[in-house]
N, C-alpha and C positions, 0 to 999 in steps of 0.2 A: 504493499500500500503506500509507504513512503517514496518508493521509486516511481510510482505513478503519479504521486502528487508533485514530486519534483520536476517530472518531465512536463506535467502540465503546467507548472509555474513558468519553466523556461519557454514553453510554446507561447503562453500569454504575453511573457515579456519580449519574446521576438515579434509577436504580432503587434505589440504596442510600438515597437520600433520601426515597422515597416511604413507607417505614415510619415513619420519623422524623416527617413530616407528618401522617400518620395518627394516631400516638399522641399528637402534639401536639393536633390537633383533638379526639381523643378526651378528653384531660385537660382541655382547655378546656370541652368540652360537660358532663363530669362536675362541674366547679366550678360551672358555671351552674345545674346541676340541684341541686346542694347548696344554692346561694345561694337558689334560689326555693323549695326546701323549707323553708329557714330562714325566709324571709319568710311562707310559708304558716302555719308554727307560730306565728310572731308575731301574725299576725292571727287566728288561732283562740284564742290566749290572750286577745287583746283582746276578742274576741266573747264569751268566757266571762266576763270582767271585766264587760262591760257587762251581760249577762244577770243577773249576780249583783246590779249595782247597780240594774236595774230591779226585781228581786224585792224589794230591800230598800226602794226607793222606793214599792212597792205594798203595803207593809205597812199594815194597818189602823190600828195604834197610831201609827205615823209620820204618816200622813194626818191623824189626829185631832189630833196635836200641832201639825202645820203649820197646819191650819186654826184652831186656837186661838191660836198665836203670832204667825203673819204675817198672818192674815186676821181675826183678832179674832172668831172665831165662838165661841159657847158652846153646850153641849147645852141641849135644850129643858127648861123646867120642867116642863111637863105636856104630854101627848099628847091631841090632839083627834080625835075620830072623828065623822065625818059620815055621816048616813043619807040616802040619796037615794031618794025615793018614787016615782021615774019608772022605768018598765021600760026595759030594754036595747033598743037598735034591732034590728030584724028582721034587717037585711041585714049582711052580713060586712064589717067595717071593714078587713079584710085583703085584698089582691089575692089572686086564685085562684092565681096562680103561687107563693105562699108558703104555701098550705094543702096538706095531705097530699093525695095522689091519691085520687079517689073510687074506691069499689069498683065492679067491673065488674057487669053487669047478669047475673042467674042463668042466663039462655039461654047466654050466652058461656061462663060457668063450666061448664055441663054438656056442652059439646063435647069430644070426646076429642082427643087430641094430633093424630091423623092428620087430623081434620077441619079443625083449624087450619091444619095445613101445606097442605091442599089450597085453603084459602081464600086462601093467599098466591101460589097460581099464577095465571098471566095468562088462564085460560081463561074464555070468555064463559058 
């Protein structure tokens, strides 16, 4: 009988510790989530700062000032226009994959929707 009573008291004691362990783990997880959210907010703020810096660096006035001061560039005194008396080449200098798609032939355009659907079927 004393052995059963001792086992029962140990079981009750362990059962009493279970909610404590669960709440402790929940509290730790909540703290970790809060820390990760704070880090995410810090990174988002840094991203916005960098986007603003990029926007300021891309301003035309700033680029002109940097070209003048750091690179010693000056605005041109006059603009030259050249006339070329040679016709442009007949071929496309741009690969076909970069051109807009060609229009379909008129025979395909005249097909109704159900004829197009039948063409997709694997019948001979």
